[in-house]
N, CA, C and O of each residue as an XYZ file, in Angstrom:
664
protein
N     129.198     82.969     85.571
C     129.829     83.954     86.425
C     130.351     85.125     85.596
O     130.256     86.280     86.011
N     130.904     84.817     84.416
C     131.410     85.878     83.548
C     130.281     86.785     83.087
O     130.466     87.994     82.944
N     129.120     86.206     82.858
C     127.943     86.990     82.422
C     127.554     88.010     83.498
O     127.223     89.153     83.184
N     127.596     87.591     84.762
C     127.253     88.490     85.868
C     128.295     89.605     85.975
O     127.947     90.773     86.150
N     129.574     89.236     85.869
C     130.651     90.230     85.934
C     130.513     91.232     84.788
O     130.702     92.434     84.978
N     130.182     90.730     83.602
C     130.000     91.578     82.431
C     128.846     92.566     82.625
O     128.911     93.710     82.173
N     127.794     92.107     83.302
C     126.621     92.944     83.551
C     126.986     94.195     84.342
O     126.415     95.263     84.122
N     127.940     94.059     85.263
C     128.304     95.176     86.128
C     129.473     96.009     85.606
O     129.732     97.089     86.137
N     130.181     95.540     84.584
C     131.369     96.272     84.162
C     131.270     96.889     82.771
O     131.877     97.933     82.536
N     130.527     96.285     81.835
C     130.552     96.781     80.457
C     129.496     97.824     80.163
O     129.684     98.655     79.274
N     128.424     97.802     80.866
C     127.319     98.718     80.593
C     127.589    100.086     81.203
O     128.269    100.213     82.221
N     127.032    101.113     80.546
C     127.090    102.443     81.145
C     126.310    102.458     82.449
O     126.570    103.282     83.326
N     125.357    101.547     82.576
C     124.535    101.461     83.777
C     125.080    100.424     84.766
O     124.370    100.006     85.681
N     126.320    100.016     84.586
C     126.913     98.982     85.442
C     126.850     99.315     86.923
O     126.485     98.465     87.735
N     127.199    100.538     87.278
C     127.162    100.907     88.698
C     125.731    100.963     89.214
O     125.472    100.644     90.374
N     124.795    101.370     88.348
C     123.390    101.362     88.739
C     122.912     99.928     88.971
O     122.191     99.656     89.931
N     123.317     99.015     88.087
C     122.952     97.607     88.266
C     123.514     97.056     89.567
O     122.844     96.305     90.275
N     124.733     97.432     89.870
C     125.349     96.989     91.118
C     124.566     97.489     92.322
O     124.354     96.742     93.278
N     124.140     98.728     92.285
C     123.349     99.309     93.373
C     122.010     98.590     93.497
O     121.567     98.286     94.605
N     121.367     98.320     92.370
C     120.078     97.626     92.387
C     120.228     96.248     93.012
O     119.423     95.866     93.863
N     121.241     95.498     92.605
C     121.437     94.165     93.174
C     121.848     94.221     94.637
O     121.488     93.337     95.414
N     122.597     95.250     95.022
C     122.945     95.407     96.437
C     121.690     95.646     97.274
O     121.545     95.084     98.360
N     120.783     96.484     96.762
C     119.517     96.700     97.460
C     118.698     95.416     97.517
O     118.067     95.125     98.533
N     118.706     94.653     96.440
C     117.967     93.389     96.407
C     118.514     92.419     97.461
O     117.747     91.813     98.209
N     119.821     92.279     97.513
C     120.424     91.388     98.509
C     120.146     91.902     99.911
O     119.856     91.112    100.809
N     120.230     93.210    100.115
C     119.915     93.795    101.421
C     118.477     93.542    101.829
O     118.202     93.234    102.989
N     117.554     93.670    100.877
C     116.134     93.414    101.167
C     115.913     91.955    101.544
O     115.148     91.655    102.461
N     116.579     91.054    100.842
C     116.461     89.619    101.169
C     116.983     89.338    102.577
O     116.334     88.642    103.359
N     118.148     89.879    102.892
C     118.722     89.654    104.227
C     117.861     90.280    105.322
O     117.674     89.689    106.385
N     117.341     91.471    105.059
C     116.472     92.125    106.045
C     115.194     91.322    106.259
O     114.720     91.205    107.389
N     114.644     90.777    105.208
C     113.442     89.961    105.331
C     113.675     88.709    106.148
O     112.875     88.369    107.020
N     114.770     88.021    105.866
C     115.100     86.811    106.630
C     115.353     87.167    108.090
O     114.904     86.456    108.989
N     116.064     88.256    108.329
C     116.341     88.682    109.705
C     115.058     89.027    110.448
O     114.925     88.716    111.632
N     114.116     89.665    109.766
C     112.844     90.026    110.390
C     112.066     88.785    110.805
O     111.563     88.702    111.926
N     111.971     87.826    109.897
C     111.242     86.591    110.214
C     111.928     85.864    111.364
O     111.266     85.398    112.292
N     113.247     85.767    111.305
C     113.980     85.077    112.369
C     113.770     85.783    113.706
O     113.538     85.141    114.731
N     113.853     87.106    113.678
C     113.673     87.882    114.910
C     112.282     87.661    115.502
O     112.138     87.411    116.699
N     111.268     87.756    114.656
C     109.898     87.580    115.148
C     109.678     86.186    115.722
O     108.968     86.026    116.714
N     110.281     85.185    115.105
C     110.081     83.817    115.590
C     110.924     83.521    116.825
O     110.414     82.994    117.814
N     112.188     83.852    116.773
C     113.092     83.507    117.874
C     112.870     84.389    119.092
O     112.637     83.892    120.194
N     112.942     85.684    118.891
C     112.745     86.613    119.991
C     111.289     86.551    120.449
O     110.993     86.663    121.639
N     110.399     86.374    119.496
C     108.980     86.261    119.816
C     108.663     85.072    120.705
O     107.708     85.110    121.481
N     109.458     84.018    120.595
C     109.240     82.843    121.446
C     109.387     83.209    122.924
O     108.596     82.761    123.755
N     110.388     84.013    123.251
C     110.569     84.463    124.633
C     109.414     85.350    125.066
O     108.879     85.180    126.161
N     109.026     86.293    124.221
C     107.933     87.209    124.565
C     106.633     86.428    124.763
O     105.898     86.674    125.720
N     106.350     85.483    123.855
C     105.127     84.678    123.998
C     105.157     83.842    125.275
O     104.124     83.650    125.917
N     106.339     83.343    125.647
C     106.472     82.588    126.896
C     106.146     83.483    128.098
O     105.394     83.091    128.990
N     106.724     84.690    128.108
C     106.482     85.606    129.225
C     105.008     86.025    129.287
O     104.450     86.173    130.374
N     104.388     86.211    128.134
C     102.961     86.551    128.106
C     102.120     85.389    128.631
O     101.193     85.597    129.414
N     102.438     84.178    128.206
C     101.681     82.998    128.631
C     101.822     82.759    130.130
O     100.880     82.314    130.786
N     103.007     83.057    130.667
C     103.260     82.870    132.098
C     102.784     84.065    132.923
O     102.919     84.082    134.146
N     102.227     85.063    132.236
C     101.749     86.292    132.871
C     102.831     86.952    133.725
O     102.591     87.359    134.862
N     104.012     87.045    133.150
C     105.142     87.690    133.812
C     105.095     89.184    133.503
O     105.713     89.657    132.549
N     104.338     89.925    134.343
C     104.135     91.349    134.114
C     104.677     92.211    135.244
O     104.408     93.411    135.290
N     105.435     91.616    136.152
C     106.012     92.363    137.265
C     107.258     91.633    137.748
O     107.470     90.472    137.400
N     108.078     92.299    138.542
C     109.265     91.619    139.080
C     108.911     90.378    139.917
O     109.690     89.427    139.988
N     107.754     90.400    140.533
C     107.342     89.263    141.373
C     106.997     88.028    140.540
O     107.175     86.902    141.006
N     106.508     88.223    139.317
C     106.113     87.090    138.477
C     107.113     86.827    137.344
O     106.851     86.022    136.451
N     108.257     87.513    137.391
C     109.262     87.426    136.327
C     109.812     86.012    136.185
O     109.844     85.242    137.145
N     110.240     85.692    134.976
C     110.834     84.394    134.647
C     112.225     84.627    134.065
O     112.518     85.704    133.545
N     113.058     83.631    134.155
C     114.426     83.738    133.639
C     114.527     83.122    132.249
O     113.625     82.417    131.795
N     115.636     83.400    131.590
C     115.902     82.751    130.303
C     115.989     81.240    130.475
O     115.581     80.480    129.597
N     116.517     80.820    131.599
C     116.612     79.384    131.882
C     115.212     78.774    131.986
O     114.982     77.668    131.496
N     114.279     79.483    132.618
C     112.893     79.013    132.705
C     112.283     78.860    131.313
O     111.546     77.912    131.045
N     112.600     79.803    130.438
C     112.042     79.814    129.079
C     112.820     78.898    128.134
O     112.466     78.772    126.962
N     113.868     78.266    128.632
C     114.751     77.408    127.841
C     115.370     78.182    126.673
O     115.531     77.654    125.573
N     115.709     79.433    126.938
C     116.329     80.311    125.944
C     117.710     80.788    126.410
O     118.278     81.710    125.825
N     118.245     80.161    127.459
C     119.485     80.653    128.045
C     120.706     80.484    127.141
O     121.712     81.162    127.350
N     120.648     79.611    126.155
C     121.786     79.428    125.260
C     121.624     80.143    123.923
O     122.522     80.092    123.083
N     120.499     80.802    123.719
C     120.232     81.479    122.459
C     120.955     82.827    122.428
O     120.587     83.756    123.148
N     121.972     82.921    121.599
C     122.815     84.114    121.518
C     122.009     85.336    121.076
O     122.221     86.434    121.590
N     121.079     85.154    120.123
C     120.319     86.279    119.607
C     119.361     86.844    120.650
O     119.153     88.056    120.710
N     118.788     85.992    121.454
C     117.917     86.453    122.535
C     118.750     87.212    123.560
O     118.349     88.278    124.029
N     119.890     86.668    123.899
C     120.769     87.321    124.881
C     121.219     88.699    124.382
O     121.268     89.658    125.153
N     121.548     88.791    123.087
C     121.964     90.083    122.526
C     120.808     91.079    122.533
O     121.013     92.262    122.805
N     119.613     90.617    122.242
C     118.456     91.521    122.233
C     118.182     92.067    123.623
O     117.843     93.240    123.782
N     118.328     91.222    124.618
C     118.066     91.641    125.994
C     119.089     92.675    126.458
O     118.750     93.592    127.205
N     120.317     92.532    126.025
C     121.362     93.428    126.519
C     121.625     94.637    125.622
O     122.122     95.655    126.104
N     121.298     94.547    124.306
C     121.700     95.621    123.396
C     120.568     96.302    122.640
O     120.756     97.414    122.149
N     119.422     95.688    122.531
C     118.331     96.223    121.722
C     117.413     97.074    122.605
O     116.604     96.543    123.365
N     117.547     98.383    122.499
C     116.814     99.303    123.367
C     115.304     99.178    123.163
O     114.544     99.215    124.131
N     114.869     99.033    121.924
C     113.433     98.893    121.657
C     112.889     97.624    122.306
O     111.787     97.630    122.856
N     113.651     96.548    122.245
C     113.230     95.292    122.872
C     113.255     95.417    124.399
O     112.421     94.831    125.088
N     114.209     96.177    124.916
C     114.313     96.360    126.371
C     113.133     97.140    126.937
O     112.846     97.047    128.130
N     112.445     97.908    126.095
C     111.232     98.577    126.563
C     110.107     97.573    126.785
O     109.243     97.782    127.637
N     110.117     96.493    126.027
C     109.079     95.471    126.145
C     109.459     94.439    127.205
O     108.671     94.158    128.108
N     110.649     93.882    127.099
C     111.123     92.877    128.059
C     112.105     93.553    128.999
O     113.157     94.040    128.584
N     111.744     93.573    130.264
C     112.514     94.310    131.272
C     113.243     93.331    132.186
O     112.686     92.314    132.602
N     114.500     93.657    132.490
C     115.256     92.874    133.476
C     114.995     93.463    134.855
O     114.952     94.683    135.020
N     114.823     92.596    135.838
C     114.640     93.088    137.201
C     115.971     93.599    137.734
O     117.037     93.220    137.249
N     115.892     94.455    138.725
C     117.109     94.917    139.387
C     117.593     93.792    140.283
O     117.021     93.532    141.342
N     118.640     93.136    139.851
C     119.163     91.983    140.552
C     120.595     92.266    140.985
O     121.370     92.836    140.217
N     120.954     91.880    142.195
C     122.358     92.060    142.594
C     123.271     91.215    141.711
O     122.819     90.243    141.105
N     124.528     91.570    141.635
C     125.480     90.869    140.780
C     125.881     89.505    141.341
O     126.419     88.667    140.617
N     125.617     89.283    142.634
C     125.961     87.990    143.240
C     124.792     87.504    144.080
O     124.030     88.300    144.626
N     124.660     86.177    144.178
C     123.597     85.626    145.014
C     124.077     85.471    146.449
O     125.156     85.944    146.806
N     123.271     84.804    147.268
C     123.606     84.657    148.691
C     124.908     83.895    148.913
O     125.597     84.140    149.903
N     125.253     82.992    148.028
C     126.471     82.185    148.173
C     127.712     82.892    147.614
O     128.809     82.335    147.656
N     127.549     84.100    147.098
C     128.667     84.830    146.521
C     128.922     84.476    145.069
O     129.871     84.977    144.465
N     128.086     83.618    144.502
C     128.231     83.207    143.104
C     127.699     84.318    142.192
O     126.650     84.903    142.461
N     128.431     84.600    141.117
C     128.026     85.649    140.177
C     126.738     85.231    139.476
O     126.605     84.090    139.034
N     125.792     86.160    139.378
C     124.530     85.893    138.698
C     124.716     86.167    137.203
O     125.177     87.242    136.817
N     124.359     85.197    136.374
C     124.510     85.336    134.925
C     123.216     85.843    134.312
O     122.177     85.886    134.970
N     123.290     86.221    133.057
C     122.118     86.708    132.342
C     121.008     85.656    132.317
O     119.826     85.998    132.328
N     121.383     84.400    132.282
C     120.388     83.311    132.258
C     119.543     83.276    133.511
O     118.431     82.746    133.494
N     120.055     83.836    134.607
C     119.347     83.769    135.888
C     118.695     85.081    136.307
O     118.100     85.159    137.382
N     118.798     86.100    135.478
C     118.161     87.380    135.801
C     116.689     87.303    135.404
O     116.373     87.003    134.253
N     115.796     87.568    136.339
C     114.367     87.518    136.018
C     113.958     88.594    135.013
O     114.406     89.739    135.082
N     113.101     88.197    134.083
C     112.602     89.081    133.030
C     111.085     89.128    133.087
O     110.432     88.157    133.469
N     110.540     90.265    132.703
C     109.087     90.372    132.640
C     108.697     91.361    131.546
O     109.508     92.167    131.090
N     107.443     91.278    131.143
C     106.902     92.197    130.135
C     106.499     93.484    130.836
O     105.768     93.464    131.827
N     106.981     94.595    130.314
C     106.601     95.898    130.844
C     105.083     96.044    130.687
O     104.577     95.985    129.566
N     104.349     96.234    131.792
C     102.888     96.328    131.683
C     102.415     97.412    130.711
O     101.380     97.254    130.064
N     103.165     98.505    130.606
C     102.794     99.583    129.687
C     102.965     99.167    128.226
O     102.361     99.767    127.337
N     103.781     98.147    127.974
C     104.058     97.677    126.610
C     103.385     96.333    126.317
O     103.663     95.712    125.291
N     102.514     95.889    127.202
C     101.892     94.563    127.053
C     101.122     94.442    125.738
O     101.287     93.463    125.011
N     100.301     95.408    125.439
C      99.496     95.351    124.213
C     100.391     95.333    122.975
O     100.149     94.585    122.027
N     101.407     96.153    123.002
C     102.354     96.191    121.883
C     103.061     94.846    121.721
O     103.243     94.369    120.600
N     103.461     94.234    122.842
C     104.118     92.932    122.798
C     103.186     91.875    122.217
O     103.603     91.042    121.413
N     101.924     91.915    122.630
C     100.956     90.947    122.111
C     100.750     91.128    120.616
O     100.641     90.147    119.880
N     100.696     92.370    120.162
C     100.488     92.641    118.744
C     101.714     92.291    117.898
O     101.584     91.689    116.832
N     102.894     92.665    118.370
C     104.117     92.447    117.596
C     104.546     90.998    117.533
O     105.065     90.543    116.514
N     104.334     90.270    118.616
C     104.899     88.934    118.708
C     103.859     87.827    118.810
O     104.171     86.730    119.273
N     102.620     88.101    118.383
C     101.621     87.041    118.435
C     102.056     85.906    117.511
O     102.752     86.134    116.522
N     101.646     84.695    117.835
C     102.055     83.524    117.063
C     101.615     83.641    115.606
O     102.366     83.277    114.701
N     100.416     84.141    115.378
C      99.907     84.253    114.001
C     100.760     85.215    113.181
O     101.147     84.898    112.056
N     101.050     86.370    113.729
C     101.873     87.354    113.010
C     103.276     86.810    112.788
O     103.831     86.942    111.697
N     103.844     86.206    113.810
C     105.228     85.743    113.735
C     105.415     84.591    112.762
O     106.480     84.471    112.156
N     104.419     83.749    112.599
C     104.603     82.569    111.768
C     104.029     82.716    110.371
O     104.638     82.238    109.414
N     102.892     83.351    110.220
C     102.231     83.387    108.923
C     102.501     84.665    108.149
O     103.132     84.643    107.092
N     102.023     85.769    108.679
C     102.033     87.027    107.939
C     103.444     87.457    107.549
O     103.663     87.866    106.409
N     104.380     87.376    108.445
C     105.730     87.829    108.139
C     106.364     87.048    107.002
O     106.981     87.628    106.109
N     106.211     85.729    107.037
C     106.835     84.907    105.996
C     106.262     85.262    104.626
O     107.012     85.415    103.662
N     104.941     85.393    104.534
C     104.334     85.724    103.252
C     104.684     87.138    102.819
O     104.925     87.377    101.636
N     104.716     88.066    103.741
C     105.070     89.443    103.395
C     106.523     89.529    102.920
O     106.833     90.255    101.975
N     107.398     88.790    103.574
C     108.804     88.793    103.167
C     108.946     88.181    101.779
O     109.640     88.734    100.925
N     108.298     87.048    101.547
C     108.385     86.410    100.229
C     107.793     87.303     99.139
O     108.347     87.404     98.044
N     106.683     87.939     99.440
C     106.067     88.855     98.477
C     106.986     90.043     98.198
O     107.163     90.438     97.045
N     107.565     90.607     99.246
C     108.478     91.737     99.073
C     109.697     91.351     98.246
O     110.126     92.114     97.381
N     110.252     90.185     98.502
C     111.414     89.718     97.743
C     111.033     89.511     96.276
O     111.791     89.875     95.377
N     109.857     88.925     96.039
C     109.412     88.708     94.657
C     109.221     90.028     93.923
O     109.651     90.170     92.778
N     108.578     90.996     94.575
C     108.364     92.306     93.950
C     109.700     92.985     93.678
O     109.908     93.553     92.606
N     110.596     92.925     94.644
C     111.891     93.565     94.454
C     112.688     92.855     93.357
O     113.428     93.509     92.622
N     112.554     91.540     93.234
C     113.230     90.801     92.167
C     112.718     91.254     90.804
O     113.504     91.407     89.869
N     111.422     91.469     90.682
C     110.848     91.957     89.423
C     111.371     93.351     89.106
O     111.751     93.634     87.970
N     111.389     94.214     90.104
C     111.896     95.580     89.898
C     113.376     95.536     89.508
O     113.800     96.268     88.613
N     114.155     94.696     90.164
C     115.578     94.575     89.836
C     115.759     94.056     88.416
O     116.622     94.544     87.687
N     114.963     93.079     88.015
C     115.054     92.540     86.661
C     114.712     93.615     85.629
O     115.442     93.815     84.658
N     113.605     94.293     85.853
C     113.184     95.343     84.917
C     114.244     96.436     84.836
O     114.586     96.901     83.749
N     114.761     96.843     85.993
C     115.766     97.912     86.020
C     117.064     97.490     85.347
O     117.750     98.308     84.734
N     117.391     96.228     85.463
C     118.664     95.750     84.931
C     118.603     95.427     83.448
O     119.540     95.737     82.713
N     117.522     94.811     82.996
C     117.478     94.315     81.618
C     116.537     95.098     80.694
O     116.847     95.279     79.516
N     115.422     95.553     81.198
C     114.435     96.211     80.342
C     114.743     97.700     80.155
O     114.717     98.195     79.029
N     115.031     98.412     81.234
C     115.276     99.856     81.154
C     116.443    100.192     80.219
O     116.304    101.101     79.401
N     117.583     99.503     80.303
C     118.668     99.830     79.356
C     118.250     99.637     77.890
O     118.653    100.415     77.026
N     117.451     98.614     77.612
C     116.985     98.408     76.234
C     116.037     99.528     75.808
O     116.079     99.979     74.663
N     115.192     99.970     76.720
C     114.296    101.089     76.410
C     115.090    102.368     76.155
O     114.778    103.130     75.240
N     116.113    102.595     76.966
C     116.952    103.785     76.783
C     117.640    103.741     75.421
O     117.683    104.743     74.707
N     118.173    102.585     75.070
C     118.822    102.425     73.774
C     117.829    102.644     72.637
O     118.150    103.286     71.637
N     116.620    102.104     72.798
C     115.596    102.257     71.767
C     115.224    103.737     71.589
O     115.119    104.216     70.460
N     115.027    104.456     72.689
C     114.670    105.871     72.608
C     115.823    106.723     72.076
O     115.593    107.704     71.369
N     117.045    106.358     72.407
C     118.193    107.073     71.856
C     118.252    106.900     70.332
O     118.580    107.827     69.593
N     117.917    105.658     69.884
C     117.898    105.397     68.442
C     116.802    106.148     67.731
O     116.981    106.586     66.595
N     115.653    106.304     68.394
C     114.524    106.981     67.785
C     114.707    108.500     67.771
O     114.382    109.164     66.786
N     115.229    109.040     68.872
C     115.288    110.501     69.008
C     116.706    111.058     68.938
O     116.893    112.274     68.899
N     117.720    110.164     68.922
C     119.099    110.623     68.998
C     119.666    110.867     67.683
O     120.827    111.261     67.575
């Protein structure tokens, strides 16, 4: 732990090293989030595609898709504008015939017909399970190499050139 602290505080490039590692950690988190999003959110989209829910008449609910307890799916439906272009909520009254409040789990959802092709391309099972995981791992590996080179090799090269020309 002291070695890591020393890396960021003693070198003239300490703040640069900190920035590089912050970008590395951000890239790792973004990669994991992307894979999770494609798999979790993609499960709902693939369900709606398989059920051919392309209109309010054929719409399915989160309860039908067994996604009614998934917080991330619920947040995407209510807050993610790009996702809302693909998965559309029907215009549903706030209460049913018995006066009971209708929850998000019971609001029918369908794939916007204009976005069907995009939904199929973005959330296909092959893309969601295979390509993303390998691309994320490859990106993390490449960024780890760049971070290593930037942190350990570049300062030594700078010192060497300063010694030669300074």
